[in-house]
C-alpha positions as CSV (number, residue, x, y, z in Angstrom):
1,M,-128.9,-118.0,-162.9
2,E,-129.3,-120.7,-165.5
3,I,-127.0,-120.8,-168.6
4,A,-129.8,-119.8,-170.9
5,A,-130.4,-116.7,-168.8
6,H,-126.8,-115.7,-169.0
7,I,-126.8,-116.2,-172.8
8,R,-129.8,-114.0,-173.1
9,A,-128.1,-111.4,-170.9
10,L,-125.0,-111.5,-173.1
11,R,-127.0,-110.9,-176.2
12,D,-129.1,-108.1,-174.7
13,E,-126.0,-106.4,-173.1
14,G,-124.2,-106.6,-176.4
15,E,-127.0,-105.0,-178.3
16,R,-127.2,-102.1,-175.7
17,M,-123.4,-101.6,-176.0
18,V,-123.5,-101.5,-179.8
19,A,-126.3,-98.9,-179.6
20,A,-124.2,-96.8,-177.3
21,V,-121.0,-97.2,-179.4
22,A,-122.9,-95.9,-182.4
23,R,-123.3,-92.6,-180.6
24,V,-119.7,-91.9,-179.6
25,D,-116.6,-90.6,-181.4
26,P,-113.8,-93.2,-181.4
27,D,-111.5,-90.8,-179.7
28,D,-113.9,-90.0,-176.9
29,A,-112.5,-90.7,-173.4
30,V,-114.1,-93.4,-171.3
31,P,-114.9,-91.8,-168.0
32,T,-114.8,-95.1,-166.0
33,C,-111.5,-96.2,-167.7
34,P,-109.5,-93.0,-168.1
35,E,-106.7,-94.6,-169.9
36,W,-109.1,-95.8,-172.7
37,T,-110.8,-94.1,-175.6
38,A,-114.1,-95.4,-177.0
39,R,-112.0,-97.1,-179.7
40,D,-110.0,-99.0,-177.0
41,L,-113.2,-100.0,-175.2
42,V,-114.7,-101.5,-178.3
43,R,-111.4,-103.2,-179.3
44,H,-111.1,-104.7,-175.9
45,T,-114.7,-106.0,-175.6
46,G,-114.8,-107.3,-179.2
47,G,-111.4,-108.9,-178.8
48,V,-112.5,-110.6,-175.6
49,H,-115.6,-111.9,-177.3
50,R,-113.5,-113.4,-180.1
51,W,-111.0,-114.8,-177.5
52,A,-113.9,-116.4,-175.6
53,T,-115.5,-117.9,-178.7
54,G,-112.4,-119.8,-179.4
55,Y,-112.7,-121.6,-176.1
56,V,-116.4,-122.1,-176.3
57,E,-115.9,-123.8,-179.7
58,G,-113.7,-126.4,-177.9
59,R,-110.2,-125.1,-177.3
60,T,-108.9,-127.2,-174.4
61,E,-105.6,-125.5,-173.7
62,Q,-104.9,-121.9,-172.8
63,V,-103.5,-119.8,-175.6
64,D,-100.8,-117.5,-174.4
65,A,-101.6,-114.6,-176.8
66,G,-102.7,-111.0,-176.4
67,L,-105.8,-109.6,-178.0
68,D,-103.8,-108.2,-180.9
69,E,-102.8,-111.7,-181.9
70,V,-106.3,-113.1,-181.2
71,V,-108.0,-110.5,-183.5
72,G,-105.3,-110.2,-186.2
73,T,-106.6,-107.0,-187.9
74,W,-108.5,-104.3,-186.0
75,P,-111.6,-102.7,-187.7
76,A,-111.6,-99.2,-189.1
77,D,-113.3,-96.6,-187.0
78,A,-116.4,-96.6,-189.2
79,E,-116.8,-100.3,-188.7
80,L,-116.4,-100.5,-184.9
81,A,-120.1,-100.8,-184.0
82,G,-120.7,-103.5,-186.6
83,W,-117.5,-105.4,-185.6
84,L,-118.5,-105.4,-182.0
85,A,-122.0,-106.6,-182.9
86,Q,-120.6,-109.5,-185.0
87,G,-118.2,-110.7,-182.3
88,C,-120.9,-110.7,-179.7
89,A,-123.4,-112.5,-182.0
90,D,-120.8,-115.1,-182.9
91,L,-120.1,-115.7,-179.1
92,V,-123.8,-116.0,-178.4
93,G,-124.2,-118.5,-181.3
94,A,-121.2,-120.6,-180.1
95,L,-122.7,-120.7,-176.5
96,V,-126.1,-121.7,-177.8
97,A,-124.6,-124.4,-180.0
98,A,-122.2,-125.8,-177.4
99,P,-123.2,-129.0,-175.7
100,D,-123.9,-129.2,-172.0
101,D,-120.9,-131.4,-171.6
102,L,-118.6,-129.0,-173.4
103,Q,-114.9,-129.6,-172.6
104,C,-112.7,-126.6,-172.9
105,W,-110.3,-124.4,-171.0
106,T,-111.7,-122.2,-168.2
107,F,-110.3,-120.0,-165.5
108,L,-113.0,-119.7,-162.9
109,P,-114.9,-122.4,-161.0
110,A,-118.3,-123.2,-162.3
111,P,-120.8,-126.1,-162.7
112,S,-119.5,-126.6,-166.2
113,P,-117.3,-124.9,-168.8
114,R,-120.3,-123.8,-170.7
115,A,-121.8,-122.2,-167.6
116,M,-118.5,-120.4,-166.8
117,W,-118.2,-118.8,-170.2
118,A,-121.8,-117.8,-170.4
119,R,-121.7,-116.2,-167.0
120,R,-118.3,-114.5,-167.4
121,Q,-119.1,-113.1,-170.8
122,A,-122.5,-111.8,-169.7
123,H,-120.9,-109.7,-167.0
124,E,-117.9,-108.8,-169.0
125,T,-120.2,-107.3,-171.6
126,A,-122.6,-105.7,-169.1
127,I,-119.8,-103.8,-167.3
128,H,-118.4,-102.5,-170.6
129,R,-121.9,-101.7,-171.8
130,I,-122.0,-99.4,-168.8
131,D,-118.7,-97.9,-169.9
132,A,-120.0,-97.3,-173.4
133,Q,-123.3,-95.7,-172.2
134,L,-121.4,-93.3,-169.8
135,T,-119.0,-92.4,-172.7
136,A,-122.1,-91.6,-174.8
137,G,-123.6,-89.5,-172.1
138,I,-126.4,-92.0,-171.5
139,A,-127.6,-93.0,-168.0
140,P,-126.7,-96.6,-167.6
141,S,-129.5,-99.1,-168.1
142,Q,-130.5,-100.8,-164.9
143,S,-129.7,-104.5,-164.5
144,T,-132.3,-106.7,-162.9
145,P,-131.7,-107.4,-159.2
146,A,-131.1,-111.1,-160.0
147,F,-128.5,-110.3,-162.7
148,A,-126.8,-107.6,-160.6
149,A,-126.6,-109.9,-157.6
150,D,-125.2,-112.7,-159.8
151,G,-122.4,-110.3,-161.0
152,I,-121.7,-109.2,-157.4
153,D,-121.4,-112.9,-156.5
154,E,-119.0,-113.6,-159.3
155,L,-116.8,-110.7,-158.3
156,L,-116.8,-111.4,-154.5
157,T,-116.6,-115.2,-154.5
158,L,-114.5,-115.9,-157.6
159,F,-112.3,-113.0,-158.5
160,V,-111.6,-111.3,-155.2
161,P,-110.3,-114.4,-153.3
162,R,-107.8,-115.3,-156.0
163,R,-104.2,-115.3,-155.0
164,S,-103.4,-112.5,-157.3
165,T,-105.7,-110.1,-155.5
166,K,-104.1,-107.1,-153.9
167,L,-106.8,-106.8,-151.3
168,R,-105.2,-107.4,-147.9
169,A,-105.7,-106.3,-144.2
170,D,-103.4,-106.4,-141.3
171,P,-104.8,-106.5,-138.7
172,P,-107.6,-108.6,-140.2
173,T,-111.1,-107.1,-140.8
174,T,-114.4,-108.0,-142.3
175,L,-116.5,-106.4,-145.0
176,A,-120.2,-107.4,-145.3
177,V,-122.2,-106.6,-148.5
178,R,-126.0,-106.9,-148.5
179,C,-128.6,-106.4,-151.1
180,T,-131.9,-104.8,-150.1
181,D,-134.0,-105.8,-153.0
182,I,-133.1,-109.5,-153.3
183,D,-132.0,-112.1,-150.8
184,A,-128.2,-112.0,-151.3
185,S,-125.4,-111.1,-149.0
186,W,-121.7,-111.8,-148.6
187,L,-119.0,-111.6,-145.9
188,L,-115.4,-110.9,-146.9
189,R,-112.7,-111.8,-144.4
190,L,-109.6,-109.7,-145.2
191,T,-106.3,-110.8,-143.8
192,A,-102.6,-110.3,-144.5
193,Q,-102.7,-113.5,-146.6
194,G,-105.8,-112.6,-148.7
195,V,-109.5,-112.7,-148.8
196,A,-112.1,-115.5,-148.1
197,T,-115.7,-114.9,-149.1
198,T,-118.8,-116.7,-147.7
199,P,-122.5,-116.0,-147.6
200,A,-123.3,-113.6,-144.8
201,S,-125.7,-114.2,-141.9
202,G,-127.6,-111.6,-139.9
203,D,-124.9,-111.7,-137.2
204,D,-122.2,-111.2,-139.8
205,Q,-123.8,-108.1,-141.1
206,T,-124.1,-106.5,-137.7
207,R,-120.6,-107.5,-136.5
208,A,-118.6,-106.8,-139.6
209,G,-115.9,-104.1,-139.5
210,C,-117.8,-102.5,-142.4
211,T,-121.2,-103.2,-143.8
212,V,-122.3,-102.0,-147.2
213,T,-126.0,-102.1,-148.0
214,G,-128.0,-101.1,-151.1
215,K,-130.0,-102.2,-154.1
216,A,-128.3,-104.9,-156.1
217,G,-128.0,-102.7,-159.1
218,D,-126.3,-99.9,-157.1
219,L,-123.9,-102.4,-155.4
220,Y,-123.1,-104.0,-158.8
221,L,-122.0,-100.6,-160.2
222,A,-120.1,-99.6,-157.1
223,L,-118.2,-102.8,-156.5
224,W,-117.3,-103.1,-160.2
225,N,-116.0,-99.5,-159.9
226,R,-118.6,-98.0,-162.3
227,A,-120.2,-95.7,-159.6
228,G,-119.5,-94.3,-156.2
229,A,-121.1,-95.2,-152.9
230,D,-123.5,-92.3,-152.8
231,D,-126.5,-94.6,-153.2
232,L,-125.3,-97.1,-150.6
233,A,-125.5,-97.2,-146.8
234,V,-122.1,-97.7,-145.3
235,A,-121.8,-98.6,-141.6
236,G,-118.5,-99.1,-139.6
237,D,-115.0,-98.5,-140.9
238,R,-115.4,-97.1,-144.4
239,A,-111.6,-97.7,-145.0
240,A,-112.3,-101.3,-145.9
241,L,-114.7,-100.2,-148.7
242,G,-112.3,-97.5,-149.8
243,Q,-109.5,-100.1,-150.0
244,F,-111.7,-102.4,-152.0
245,S,-112.4,-99.7,-154.5
246,D,-108.8,-98.7,-154.7
247,V,-107.2,-102.1,-155.3
248,V,-109.7,-104.5,-156.8
249,R,-109.2,-104.4,-160.6
250,I,-110.4,-107.3,-162.7
251,R,-108.7,-108.4,-165.9
252,W,-110.3,-110.3,-168.7
253,S,-108.8,-113.7,-167.6
């Protein structure tokens, strides 16, 4: 996906999340993040938007600060939806205004810093939009296959192979993931040392220890731990998928 498409997705996902937040009580529990209330969800997402905006506006060194310090003063409960909307709008504006040769701190590989922040914040917001909709009792809006596959790719190729991941396998095994509605598939090689992810071939999908197949949107929800595997086809050793679901947790940086 191009940078402009990620920016549009960020804007649209933010608007959907704000609409859902307007329908919840701040003390409502978030079903997909049991330790959070709706208030916590909004503070997290709006704080991350403000944190990201600082880098998109040209901050070149990582700031070792929590979201409390980044935000300064949290909004009152009655102002949560508007505060979330403003933070997302400011981030969208910063990304639109940023030059293609933007130089700033990043934490994931990408063609450019601007591309990294646009992609990361589009999916950060999309996943938490799903959380907000579920909290409000709304069926989550479906992502397009292209956007969902892009989010799966970010997760499997950039986050999961990081040294901090807890996903391990001894003896080694493989996990193949394949979308049925768009040409996208991945092969994860799990060892005692970590995970390596590559595009999957036809042979990889048939020989993998476990192969998970489904529509990109369903895989996106399941792999980001926002839905179960009921809508997916799972062949082979389901333990690999179970371990993935149990241990893969993504932080905001």
